[in-house]
mmCIF file of the N, C-alpha and C atoms, coordinates in Angstrom:
data_MODEL
# 
_entry.id   MODEL 
# 
loop_
_atom_site.group_PDB 
_atom_site.id 
_atom_site.type_symbol 
_atom_site.label_atom_id 
_atom_site.label_alt_id 
_atom_site.label_comp_id 
_atom_site.label_asym_id 
_atom_site.label_entity_id 
_atom_site.label_seq_id 
_atom_site.pdbx_PDB_ins_code 
_atom_site.Cartn_x 
_atom_site.Cartn_y 
_atom_site.Cartn_z 
_atom_site.occupancy 
_atom_site.B_iso_or_equiv 
_atom_site.pdbx_formal_charge 
_atom_site.auth_seq_id 
_atom_site.auth_comp_id 
_atom_site.auth_asym_id 
_atom_site.auth_atom_id 
_atom_site.pdbx_PDB_model_num 
ATOM 1   N N  . MET A 1 1  ? 28.335  -0.187  -3.861  1.00 0.00 ? 1  MET A N  1 
ATOM 2   C CA . MET A 1 1  ? 27.739  -0.642  -5.087  1.00 0.00 ? 1  MET A CA 1 
ATOM 3   C C  . MET A 1 1  ? 26.447  -1.398  -4.755  1.00 0.00 ? 1  MET A C  1 
ATOM 4   N N  . ALA A 1 2  ? 25.403  -1.152  -5.518  1.00 0.00 ? 2  ALA A N  1 
ATOM 5   C CA . ALA A 1 2  ? 24.122  -1.827  -5.307  1.00 0.00 ? 2  ALA A CA 1 
ATOM 6   C C  . ALA A 1 2  ? 24.230  -3.290  -5.722  1.00 0.00 ? 2  ALA A C  1 
ATOM 7   N N  . SER A 1 3  ? 23.525  -4.141  -4.997  1.00 0.00 ? 3  SER A N  1 
ATOM 8   C CA . SER A 1 3  ? 23.573  -5.559  -5.341  1.00 0.00 ? 3  SER A CA 1 
ATOM 9   C C  . SER A 1 3  ? 22.655  -5.854  -6.525  1.00 0.00 ? 3  SER A C  1 
ATOM 10  N N  . LYS A 1 4  ? 23.031  -6.850  -7.294  1.00 0.00 ? 4  LYS A N  1 
ATOM 11  C CA . LYS A 1 4  ? 22.235  -7.225  -8.463  1.00 0.00 ? 4  LYS A CA 1 
ATOM 12  C C  . LYS A 1 4  ? 20.939  -7.893  -8.011  1.00 0.00 ? 4  LYS A C  1 
ATOM 13  N N  . GLY A 1 5  ? 19.902  -7.759  -8.823  1.00 0.00 ? 5  GLY A N  1 
ATOM 14  C CA . GLY A 1 5  ? 18.642  -8.414  -8.516  1.00 0.00 ? 5  GLY A CA 1 
ATOM 15  C C  . GLY A 1 5  ? 17.730  -7.622  -7.596  1.00 0.00 ? 5  GLY A C  1 
ATOM 16  N N  . ARG A 1 6  ? 18.194  -6.499  -7.114  1.00 0.00 ? 6  ARG A N  1 
ATOM 17  C CA . ARG A 1 6  ? 17.371  -5.681  -6.227  1.00 0.00 ? 6  ARG A CA 1 
ATOM 18  C C  . ARG A 1 6  ? 16.579  -4.691  -7.051  1.00 0.00 ? 6  ARG A C  1 
ATOM 19  N N  . GLY A 1 7  ? 15.320  -4.474  -6.676  1.00 0.00 ? 7  GLY A N  1 
ATOM 20  C CA . GLY A 1 7  ? 14.469  -3.527  -7.391  1.00 0.00 ? 7  GLY A CA 1 
ATOM 21  C C  . GLY A 1 7  ? 14.745  -2.099  -6.957  1.00 0.00 ? 7  GLY A C  1 
ATOM 22  N N  . ASN A 1 8  ? 14.308  -1.187  -7.742  1.00 0.00 ? 8  ASN A N  1 
ATOM 23  C CA . ASN A 1 8  ? 14.434  0.220   -7.424  1.00 0.00 ? 8  ASN A CA 1 
ATOM 24  C C  . ASN A 1 8  ? 13.266  0.595   -6.515  1.00 0.00 ? 8  ASN A C  1 
ATOM 25  N N  . ALA A 1 9  ? 13.549  1.047   -5.302  1.00 0.00 ? 9  ALA A N  1 
ATOM 26  C CA . ALA A 1 9  ? 12.507  1.320   -4.314  1.00 0.00 ? 9  ALA A CA 1 
ATOM 27  C C  . ALA A 1 9  ? 11.515  2.374   -4.791  1.00 0.00 ? 9  ALA A C  1 
ATOM 28  N N  . SER A 1 10 ? 11.998  3.428   -5.429  1.00 0.00 ? 10 SER A N  1 
ATOM 29  C CA . SER A 1 10 ? 11.078  4.484   -5.869  1.00 0.00 ? 10 SER A CA 1 
ATOM 30  C C  . SER A 1 10 ? 10.162  3.988   -6.989  1.00 0.00 ? 10 SER A C  1 
ATOM 31  N N  . THR A 1 11 ? 10.659  3.113   -7.840  1.00 0.00 ? 11 THR A N  1 
ATOM 32  C CA . THR A 1 11 ? 9.830   2.546   -8.906  1.00 0.00 ? 11 THR A CA 1 
ATOM 33  C C  . THR A 1 11 ? 8.728   1.669   -8.316  1.00 0.00 ? 11 THR A C  1 
ATOM 34  N N  . LEU A 1 12 ? 9.080   0.845   -7.338  1.00 0.00 ? 12 LEU A N  1 
ATOM 35  C CA . LEU A 1 12 ? 8.080   0.000   -6.688  1.00 0.00 ? 12 LEU A CA 1 
ATOM 36  C C  . LEU A 1 12 ? 7.050   0.836   -5.935  1.00 0.00 ? 12 LEU A C  1 
ATOM 37  N N  . ARG A 1 13 ? 7.513   1.874   -5.259  1.00 0.00 ? 13 ARG A N  1 
ATOM 38  C CA . ARG A 1 13 ? 6.601   2.754   -4.520  1.00 0.00 ? 13 ARG A CA 1 
ATOM 39  C C  . ARG A 1 13 ? 5.604   3.408   -5.471  1.00 0.00 ? 13 ARG A C  1 
ATOM 40  N N  . ARG A 1 14 ? 6.089   3.878   -6.622  1.00 0.00 ? 14 ARG A N  1 
ATOM 41  C CA . ARG A 1 14 ? 5.197   4.477   -7.629  1.00 0.00 ? 14 ARG A CA 1 
ATOM 42  C C  . ARG A 1 14 ? 4.210   3.453   -8.163  1.00 0.00 ? 14 ARG A C  1 
ATOM 43  N N  . TYR A 1 15 ? 4.689   2.240   -8.432  1.00 0.00 ? 15 TYR A N  1 
ATOM 44  C CA . TYR A 1 15 ? 3.834   1.177   -8.972  1.00 0.00 ? 15 TYR A CA 1 
ATOM 45  C C  . TYR A 1 15 ? 2.658   0.900   -8.031  1.00 0.00 ? 15 TYR A C  1 
ATOM 46  N N  . TRP A 1 16 ? 2.948   0.773   -6.733  1.00 0.00 ? 16 TRP A N  1 
ATOM 47  C CA . TRP A 1 16 ? 1.901   0.419   -5.779  1.00 0.00 ? 16 TRP A CA 1 
ATOM 48  C C  . TRP A 1 16 ? 1.084   1.612   -5.305  1.00 0.00 ? 16 TRP A C  1 
ATOM 49  N N  . SER A 1 17 ? 1.592   2.837   -5.411  1.00 0.00 ? 17 SER A N  1 
ATOM 50  C CA . SER A 1 17 ? 0.822   3.989   -4.927  1.00 0.00 ? 17 SER A CA 1 
ATOM 51  C C  . SER A 1 17 ? 0.058   4.717   -6.025  1.00 0.00 ? 17 SER A C  1 
ATOM 52  N N  . THR A 1 18 ? 0.553   4.721   -7.268  1.00 0.00 ? 18 THR A N  1 
ATOM 53  C CA . THR A 1 18 ? -0.149  5.443   -8.337  1.00 0.00 ? 18 THR A CA 1 
ATOM 54  C C  . THR A 1 18 ? -0.222  4.681   -9.652  1.00 0.00 ? 18 THR A C  1 
ATOM 55  N N  . GLY A 1 19 ? 0.497   3.595   -9.788  1.00 0.00 ? 19 GLY A N  1 
ATOM 56  C CA . GLY A 1 19 ? 0.551   2.869   -11.058 1.00 0.00 ? 19 GLY A CA 1 
ATOM 57  C C  . GLY A 1 19 ? -0.464  1.737   -11.153 1.00 0.00 ? 19 GLY A C  1 
ATOM 58  N N  . PRO A 1 20 ? -0.150  0.722   -11.959 1.00 0.00 ? 20 PRO A N  1 
ATOM 59  C CA . PRO A 1 20 ? -1.057  -0.419  -12.139 1.00 0.00 ? 20 PRO A CA 1 
ATOM 60  C C  . PRO A 1 20 ? -1.365  -1.169  -10.838 1.00 0.00 ? 20 PRO A C  1 
ATOM 61  N N  . GLY A 1 21 ? -0.411  -1.207  -9.921  1.00 0.00 ? 21 GLY A N  1 
ATOM 62  C CA . GLY A 1 21 ? -0.662  -1.846  -8.628  1.00 0.00 ? 21 GLY A CA 1 
ATOM 63  C C  . GLY A 1 21 ? -1.719  -1.104  -7.836  1.00 0.00 ? 21 GLY A C  1 
ATOM 64  N N  . ALA A 1 22 ? -1.712  0.222   -7.934  1.00 0.00 ? 22 ALA A N  1 
ATOM 65  C CA . ALA A 1 22 ? -2.710  1.038   -7.238  1.00 0.00 ? 22 ALA A CA 1 
ATOM 66  C C  . ALA A 1 22 ? -4.102  0.793   -7.798  1.00 0.00 ? 22 ALA A C  1 
ATOM 67  N N  . ALA A 1 23 ? -4.200  0.525   -9.091  1.00 0.00 ? 23 ALA A N  1 
ATOM 68  C CA . ALA A 1 23 ? -5.502  0.229   -9.696  1.00 0.00 ? 23 ALA A CA 1 
ATOM 69  C C  . ALA A 1 23 ? -6.064  -1.081  -9.141  1.00 0.00 ? 23 ALA A C  1 
ATOM 70  N N  . ARG A 1 24 ? -5.195  -2.035  -8.848  1.00 0.00 ? 24 ARG A N  1 
ATOM 71  C CA . ARG A 1 24 ? -5.636  -3.308  -8.267  1.00 0.00 ? 24 ARG A CA 1 
ATOM 72  C C  . ARG A 1 24 ? -6.064  -3.134  -6.815  1.00 0.00 ? 24 ARG A C  1 
ATOM 73  N N  . ILE A 1 25 ? -5.418  -2.215  -6.106  1.00 0.00 ? 25 ILE A N  1 
ATOM 74  C CA . ILE A 1 25 ? -5.728  -1.992  -4.698  1.00 0.00 ? 25 ILE A CA 1 
ATOM 75  C C  . ILE A 1 25 ? -6.942  -1.080  -4.520  1.00 0.00 ? 25 ILE A C  1 
ATOM 76  N N  . ARG A 1 26 ? -7.135  -0.137  -5.440  1.00 0.00 ? 26 ARG A N  1 
ATOM 77  C CA . ARG A 1 26 ? -8.229  0.840   -5.378  1.00 0.00 ? 26 ARG A CA 1 
ATOM 78  C C  . ARG A 1 26 ? -8.184  1.639   -4.069  1.00 0.00 ? 26 ARG A C  1 
ATOM 79  N N  . TRP A 1 27 ? -7.125  2.428   -3.920  1.00 0.00 ? 27 TRP A N  1 
ATOM 80  C CA . TRP A 1 27 ? -6.941  3.257   -2.737  1.00 0.00 ? 27 TRP A CA 1 
ATOM 81  C C  . TRP A 1 27 ? -8.145  4.168   -2.518  1.00 0.00 ? 27 TRP A C  1 
ATOM 82  N N  . GLY A 1 28 ? -8.498  4.388   -1.261  1.00 0.00 ? 28 GLY A N  1 
ATOM 83  C CA . GLY A 1 28 ? -9.589  5.290   -0.909  1.00 0.00 ? 28 GLY A CA 1 
ATOM 84  C C  . GLY A 1 28 ? -10.952 4.628   -0.902  1.00 0.00 ? 28 GLY A C  1 
ATOM 85  N N  . THR A 1 29 ? -10.994 3.313   -1.071  1.00 0.00 ? 29 THR A N  1 
ATOM 86  C CA . THR A 1 29 ? -12.257 2.586   -1.005  1.00 0.00 ? 29 THR A CA 1 
ATOM 87  C C  . THR A 1 29 ? -12.188 1.614   0.169   1.00 0.00 ? 29 THR A C  1 
ATOM 88  N N  . PRO A 1 30 ? -13.329 1.207   0.728   1.00 0.00 ? 30 PRO A N  1 
ATOM 89  C CA . PRO A 1 30 ? -13.294 0.256   1.843   1.00 0.00 ? 30 PRO A CA 1 
ATOM 90  C C  . PRO A 1 30 ? -12.539 -1.019  1.465   1.00 0.00 ? 30 PRO A C  1 
ATOM 91  N N  . GLY A 1 31 ? -11.661 -1.461  2.352   1.00 0.00 ? 31 GLY A N  1 
ATOM 92  C CA . GLY A 1 31 ? -10.890 -2.678  2.127   1.00 0.00 ? 31 GLY A CA 1 
ATOM 93  C C  . GLY A 1 31 ? -9.587  -2.475  1.380   1.00 0.00 ? 31 GLY A C  1 
ATOM 94  N N  . ASP A 1 32 ? -9.188  -1.222  1.146   1.00 0.00 ? 32 ASP A N  1 
ATOM 95  C CA . ASP A 1 32 ? -7.965  -0.970  0.378   1.00 0.00 ? 32 ASP A CA 1 
ATOM 96  C C  . ASP A 1 32 ? -6.721  -1.501  1.070   1.00 0.00 ? 32 ASP A C  1 
ATOM 97  N N  . TRP A 1 33 ? -6.631  -1.327  2.383   1.00 0.00 ? 33 TRP A N  1 
ATOM 98  C CA . TRP A 1 33 ? -5.456  -1.800  3.113   1.00 0.00 ? 33 TRP A CA 1 
ATOM 99  C C  . TRP A 1 33 ? -5.388  -3.332  3.075   1.00 0.00 ? 33 TRP A C  1 
ATOM 100 N N  . THR A 1 34 ? -6.525  -3.995  3.207   1.00 0.00 ? 34 THR A N  1 
ATOM 101 C CA . THR A 1 34 ? -6.568  -5.457  3.157   1.00 0.00 ? 34 THR A CA 1 
ATOM 102 C C  . THR A 1 34 ? -6.132  -5.964  1.788   1.00 0.00 ? 34 THR A C  1 
ATOM 103 N N  . ARG A 1 35 ? -6.623  -5.328  0.729   1.00 0.00 ? 35 ARG A N  1 
ATOM 104 C CA . ARG A 1 35 ? -6.201  -5.726  -0.622  1.00 0.00 ? 35 ARG A CA 1 
ATOM 105 C C  . ARG A 1 35 ? -4.702  -5.537  -0.795  1.00 0.00 ? 35 ARG A C  1 
ATOM 106 N N  . CYS A 1 36 ? -4.182  -4.449  -0.260  1.00 0.00 ? 36 CYS A N  1 
ATOM 107 C CA . CYS A 1 36 ? -2.748  -4.182  -0.362  1.00 0.00 ? 36 CYS A CA 1 
ATOM 108 C C  . CYS A 1 36 ? -1.941  -5.273  0.338   1.00 0.00 ? 36 CYS A C  1 
ATOM 109 N N  . THR A 1 37 ? -2.314  -5.592  1.572   1.00 0.00 ? 37 THR A N  1 
ATOM 110 C CA . THR A 1 37 ? -1.548  -6.597  2.311   1.00 0.00 ? 37 THR A CA 1 
ATOM 111 C C  . THR A 1 37 ? -1.620  -7.957  1.633   1.00 0.00 ? 37 THR A C  1 
ATOM 112 N N  . ARG A 1 38 ? -2.759  -8.293  1.053   1.00 0.00 ? 38 ARG A N  1 
ATOM 113 C CA . ARG A 1 38 ? -2.872  -9.580  0.356   1.00 0.00 ? 38 ARG A CA 1 
ATOM 114 C C  . ARG A 1 38 ? -1.998  -9.611  -0.892  1.00 0.00 ? 38 ARG A C  1 
ATOM 115 N N  . GLN A 1 39 ? -1.936  -8.499  -1.612  1.00 0.00 ? 39 GLN A N  1 
ATOM 116 C CA . GLN A 1 39 ? -1.107  -8.432  -2.816  1.00 0.00 ? 39 GLN A CA 1 
ATOM 117 C C  . GLN A 1 39 ? 0.380   -8.483  -2.466  1.00 0.00 ? 39 GLN A C  1 
ATOM 118 N N  . LEU A 1 40 ? 0.796   -7.699  -1.473  1.00 0.00 ? 40 LEU A N  1 
ATOM 119 C CA . LEU A 1 40 ? 2.214   -7.577  -1.160  1.00 0.00 ? 40 LEU A CA 1 
ATOM 120 C C  . LEU A 1 40 ? 2.758   -8.685  -0.268  1.00 0.00 ? 40 LEU A C  1 
ATOM 121 N N  . HIS A 1 41 ? 1.884   -9.407  0.431   1.00 0.00 ? 41 HIS A N  1 
ATOM 122 C CA . HIS A 1 41 ? 2.342   -10.476 1.316   1.00 0.00 ? 41 HIS A CA 1 
ATOM 123 C C  . HIS A 1 41 ? 3.134   -11.527 0.548   1.00 0.00 ? 41 HIS A C  1 
ATOM 124 N N  . LYS A 1 42 ? 2.794   -11.732 -0.703  1.00 0.00 ? 42 LYS A N  1 
ATOM 125 C CA . LYS A 1 42 ? 3.506   -12.705 -1.547  1.00 0.00 ? 42 LYS A CA 1 
ATOM 126 C C  . LYS A 1 42 ? 4.987   -12.356 -1.670  1.00 0.00 ? 42 LYS A C  1 
ATOM 127 N N  . TYR A 1 43 ? 5.278   -11.067 -1.678  1.00 0.00 ? 43 TYR A N  1 
ATOM 128 C CA . TYR A 1 43 ? 6.643   -10.596 -1.920  1.00 0.00 ? 43 TYR A CA 1 
ATOM 129 C C  . TYR A 1 43 ? 7.376   -10.183 -0.647  1.00 0.00 ? 43 TYR A C  1 
ATOM 130 N N  . MET A 1 44 ? 6.627   -9.715  0.357   1.00 0.00 ? 44 MET A N  1 
ATOM 131 C CA . MET A 1 44 ? 7.259   -9.129  1.531   1.00 0.00 ? 44 MET A CA 1 
ATOM 132 C C  . MET A 1 44 ? 7.028   -9.892  2.826   1.00 0.00 ? 44 MET A C  1 
ATOM 133 N N  . GLY A 1 45 ? 6.109   -10.806 2.848   1.00 0.00 ? 45 GLY A N  1 
ATOM 134 C CA . GLY A 1 45 ? 5.786   -11.518 4.076   1.00 0.00 ? 45 GLY A CA 1 
ATOM 135 C C  . GLY A 1 45 ? 5.118   -10.587 5.079   1.00 0.00 ? 45 GLY A C  1 
ATOM 136 N N  . ALA A 1 46 ? 5.489   -10.712 6.346   1.00 0.00 ? 46 ALA A N  1 
ATOM 137 C CA . ALA A 1 46 ? 4.865   -9.928  7.414   1.00 0.00 ? 46 ALA A CA 1 
ATOM 138 C C  . ALA A 1 46 ? 5.141   -8.431  7.285   1.00 0.00 ? 46 ALA A C  1 
ATOM 139 N N  . ARG A 1 47 ? 6.206   -8.053  6.590   1.00 0.00 ? 47 ARG A N  1 
ATOM 140 C CA . ARG A 1 47 ? 6.529   -6.633  6.420   1.00 0.00 ? 47 ARG A CA 1 
ATOM 141 C C  . ARG A 1 47 ? 5.498   -5.900  5.572   1.00 0.00 ? 47 ARG A C  1 
ATOM 142 N N  . ALA A 1 48 ? 4.654   -6.631  4.867   1.00 0.00 ? 48 ALA A N  1 
ATOM 143 C CA . ALA A 1 48 ? 3.653   -6.019  3.986   1.00 0.00 ? 48 ALA A CA 1 
ATOM 144 C C  . ALA A 1 48 ? 2.688   -5.133  4.762   1.00 0.00 ? 48 ALA A C  1 
ATOM 145 N N  . LYS A 1 49 ? 2.349   -5.499  5.993   1.00 0.00 ? 49 LYS A N  1 
ATOM 146 C CA . LYS A 1 49 ? 1.394   -4.703  6.775   1.00 0.00 ? 49 LYS A CA 1 
ATOM 147 C C  . LYS A 1 49 ? 1.910   -3.291  7.020   1.00 0.00 ? 49 LYS A C  1 
ATOM 148 N N  . GLY A 1 50 ? 3.144   -3.172  7.438   1.00 0.00 ? 50 GLY A N  1 
ATOM 149 C CA . GLY A 1 50 ? 3.724   -1.854  7.680   1.00 0.00 ? 50 GLY A CA 1 
ATOM 150 C C  . GLY A 1 50 ? 3.907   -1.061  6.402   1.00 0.00 ? 50 GLY A C  1 
ATOM 151 N N  . TYR A 1 51 ? 4.346   -1.737  5.354   1.00 0.00 ? 51 TYR A N  1 
ATOM 152 C CA . TYR A 1 51 ? 4.559   -1.053  4.080   1.00 0.00 ? 51 TYR A CA 1 
ATOM 153 C C  . TYR A 1 51 ? 3.236   -0.568  3.498   1.00 0.00 ? 51 TYR A C  1 
ATOM 154 N N  . CYS A 1 52 ? 2.183   -1.370  3.637   1.00 0.00 ? 52 CYS A N  1 
ATOM 155 C CA . CYS A 1 52 ? 0.867   -0.946  3.143   1.00 0.00 ? 52 CYS A CA 1 
ATOM 156 C C  . CYS A 1 52 ? 0.338   0.235   3.947   1.00 0.00 ? 52 CYS A C  1 
ATOM 157 N N  . GLN A 1 53 ? 0.669   0.302   5.227   1.00 0.00 ? 53 GLN A N  1 
ATOM 158 C CA . GLN A 1 53 ? 0.273   1.459   6.032   1.00 0.00 ? 53 GLN A CA 1 
ATOM 159 C C  . GLN A 1 53 ? 0.925   2.727   5.473   1.00 0.00 ? 53 GLN A C  1 
ATOM 160 N N  . LEU A 1 54 ? 2.200   2.633   5.123   1.00 0.00 ? 54 LEU A N  1 
ATOM 161 C CA . LEU A 1 54 ? 2.907   3.777   4.541   1.00 0.00 ? 54 LEU A CA 1 
ATOM 162 C C  . LEU A 1 54 ? 2.366   4.127   3.159   1.00 0.00 ? 54 LEU A C  1 
ATOM 163 N N  . LEU A 1 55 ? 2.073   3.116   2.354   1.00 0.00 ? 55 LEU A N  1 
ATOM 164 C CA . LEU A 1 55 ? 1.499   3.366   1.030   1.00 0.00 ? 55 LEU A CA 1 
ATOM 165 C C  . LEU A 1 55 ? 0.115   3.996   1.139   1.00 0.00 ? 55 LEU A C  1 
ATOM 166 N N  . HIS A 1 56 ? -0.669  3.550   2.116   1.00 0.00 ? 56 HIS A N  1 
ATOM 167 C CA . HIS A 1 56 ? -2.010  4.109   2.321   1.00 0.00 ? 56 HIS A CA 1 
ATOM 168 C C  . HIS A 1 56 ? -1.907  5.593   2.641   1.00 0.00 ? 56 HIS A C  1 
ATOM 169 N N  . ARG A 1 57 ? -0.977  5.944   3.508   1.00 0.00 ? 57 ARG A N  1 
ATOM 170 C CA . ARG A 1 57 ? -0.764  7.355   3.868   1.00 0.00 ? 57 ARG A CA 1 
ATOM 171 C C  . ARG A 1 57 ? -0.340  8.153   2.640   1.00 0.00 ? 57 ARG A C  1 
ATOM 172 N N  . ARG A 1 58 ? 0.528   7.581   1.834   1.00 0.00 ? 58 ARG A N  1 
ATOM 173 C CA . ARG A 1 58 ? 1.020   8.264   0.633   1.00 0.00 ? 58 ARG A CA 1 
ATOM 174 C C  . ARG A 1 58 ? -0.097  8.449   -0.396  1.00 0.00 ? 58 ARG A C  1 
ATOM 175 N N  . ALA A 1 59 ? -0.947  7.444   -0.566  1.00 0.00 ? 59 ALA A N  1 
ATOM 176 C CA . ALA A 1 59 ? -1.986  7.483   -1.595  1.00 0.00 ? 59 ALA A CA 1 
ATOM 177 C C  . ALA A 1 59 ? -3.217  8.286   -1.183  1.00 0.00 ? 59 ALA A C  1 
ATOM 178 N N  . THR A 1 60 ? -3.585  8.231   0.107   1.00 0.00 ? 60 THR A N  1 
ATOM 179 C CA . THR A 1 60 ? -4.831  8.864   0.537   1.00 0.00 ? 60 THR A CA 1 
ATOM 180 C C  . THR A 1 60 ? -4.633  10.085  1.423   1.00 0.00 ? 60 THR A C  1 
ATOM 181 N N  . GLY A 1 61 ? -3.456  10.202  2.025   1.00 0.00 ? 61 GLY A N  1 
ATOM 182 C CA . GLY A 1 61 ? -3.186  11.338  2.905   1.00 0.00 ? 61 GLY A CA 1 
ATOM 183 C C  . GLY A 1 61 ? -3.484  11.074  4.368   1.00 0.00 ? 61 GLY A C  1 
ATOM 184 N N  . VAL A 1 62 ? -4.055  9.917   4.697   1.00 0.00 ? 62 VAL A N  1 
ATOM 185 C CA . VAL A 1 62 ? -4.354  9.572   6.091   1.00 0.00 ? 62 VAL A CA 1 
ATOM 186 C C  . VAL A 1 62 ? -3.949  8.123   6.350   1.00 0.00 ? 62 VAL A C  1 
ATOM 187 N N  . TYR A 1 63 ? -3.704  7.817   7.623   1.00 0.00 ? 63 TYR A N  1 
ATOM 188 C CA . TYR A 1 63 ? -3.418  6.439   8.001   1.00 0.00 ? 63 TYR A CA 1 
ATOM 189 C C  . TYR A 1 63 ? -4.723  5.659   8.132   1.00 0.00 ? 63 TYR A C  1 
ATOM 190 N N  . THR A 1 64 ? -4.648  4.342   8.129   1.00 0.00 ? 64 THR A N  1 
ATOM 191 C CA . THR A 1 64 ? -5.856  3.517   8.130   1.00 0.00 ? 64 THR A CA 1 
ATOM 192 C C  . THR A 1 64 ? -6.679  3.672   9.402   1.00 0.00 ? 64 THR A C  1 
ATOM 193 N N  . GLY A 1 65 ? -6.079  3.891   10.535  1.00 0.00 ? 65 GLY A N  1 
ATOM 194 C CA . GLY A 1 65 ? -6.822  4.011   11.788  1.00 0.00 ? 65 GLY A CA 1 
ATOM 195 C C  . GLY A 1 65 ? -7.379  5.395   12.058  1.00 0.00 ? 65 GLY A C  1 
ATOM 196 N N  . SER A 1 66 ? -7.105  6.336   11.199  1.00 0.00 ? 66 SER A N  1 
ATOM 197 C CA . SER A 1 66 ? -7.535  7.717   11.407  1.00 0.00 ? 66 SER A CA 1 
ATOM 198 C C  . SER A 1 66 ? -9.038  7.876   11.189  1.00 0.00 ? 66 SER A C  1 
ATOM 199 N N  . ARG A 1 67 ? -9.659  8.771   11.942  1.00 0.00 ? 67 ARG A N  1 
ATOM 200 C CA . ARG A 1 67 ? -11.079 9.071   11.749  1.00 0.00 ? 67 ARG A CA 1 
ATOM 201 C C  . ARG A 1 67 ? -11.322 9.731   10.399  1.00 0.00 ? 67 ARG A C  1 
ATOM 202 N N  . ALA A 1 68 ? -10.310 10.343  9.834   1.00 0.00 ? 68 ALA A N  1 
ATOM 203 C CA . ALA A 1 68 ? -10.437 11.022  8.546   1.00 0.00 ? 68 ALA A CA 1 
ATOM 204 C C  . ALA A 1 68 ? -10.379 10.054  7.363   1.00 0.00 ? 68 ALA A C  1 
ATOM 205 N N  . ASN A 1 69 ? -10.128 8.781   7.624   1.00 0.00 ? 69 ASN A N  1 
ATOM 206 C CA . ASN A 1 69 ? -10.025 7.785   6.557   1.00 0.00 ? 69 ASN A CA 1 
ATOM 207 C C  . ASN A 1 69 ? -11.405 7.530   5.950   1.00 0.00 ? 69 ASN A C  1 
ATOM 208 N N  . VAL A 1 70 ? -11.592 7.856   4.675   1.00 0.00 ? 70 VAL A N  1 
ATOM 209 C CA . VAL A 1 70 ? -12.898 7.698   4.026   1.00 0.00 ? 70 VAL A CA 1 
ATOM 210 C C  . VAL A 1 70 ? -13.276 6.234   3.823   1.00 0.00 ? 70 VAL A C  1 
ATOM 211 N N  . GLY A 1 71 ? -12.316 5.356   3.757   1.00 0.00 ? 71 GLY A N  1 
ATOM 212 C CA . GLY A 1 71 ? -12.600 3.942   3.564   1.00 0.00 ? 71 GLY A CA 1 
ATOM 213 C C  . GLY A 1 71 ? -12.868 3.201   4.854   1.00 0.00 ? 71 GLY A C  1 
ATOM 214 N N  . ARG A 1 72 ? -12.863 3.912   5.972   1.00 0.00 ? 72 ARG A N  1 
ATOM 215 C CA . ARG A 1 72 ? -13.021 3.312   7.287   1.00 0.00 ? 72 ARG A CA 1 
ATOM 216 C C  . ARG A 1 72 ? -14.449 2.834   7.500   1.00 0.00 ? 72 ARG A C  1 
ATOM 217 N N  . ARG A 1 73 ? -14.589 1.677   8.109   1.00 0.00 ? 73 ARG A N  1 
ATOM 218 C CA . ARG A 1 73 ? -15.921 1.161   8.435   1.00 0.00 ? 73 ARG A CA 1 
ATOM 219 C C  . ARG A 1 73 ? -16.494 1.963   9.593   1.00 0.00 ? 73 ARG A C  1 
ATOM 220 N N  . ARG A 1 74 ? -17.721 2.315   9.497   1.00 0.00 ? 74 ARG A N  1 
ATOM 221 C CA . ARG A 1 74 ? -18.402 3.060   10.568  1.00 0.00 ? 74 ARG A CA 1 
ATOM 222 C C  . ARG A 1 74 ? -19.117 2.082   11.486  1.00 0.00 ? 74 ARG A C  1 
ATOM 223 N N  . ARG A 1 75 ? -19.087 2.356   12.777  1.00 0.00 ? 75 ARG A N  1 
ATOM 224 C CA . ARG A 1 75 ? -19.772 1.482   13.747  1.00 0.00 ? 75 ARG A CA 1 
ATOM 225 C C  . ARG A 1 75 ? -20.952 2.184   14.328  1.00 0.00 ? 75 ARG A C  1 
# 
């Protein structure tokens, strides 16, 4: 039996990858991963970094360190 007070993981994933949370993060623009970690750190603590990496992959199709990442800073 699921414990009370726990959120639905798929609902949260949708919220942060395509819903109103995604609008706040603006996936695919420079600084999207940083905005994500700042937003989610309040709720997840240090786990936010890994979760934002997964959300970034889900929303944009590439990981943050990939050369294919359009939001990546060029040197």
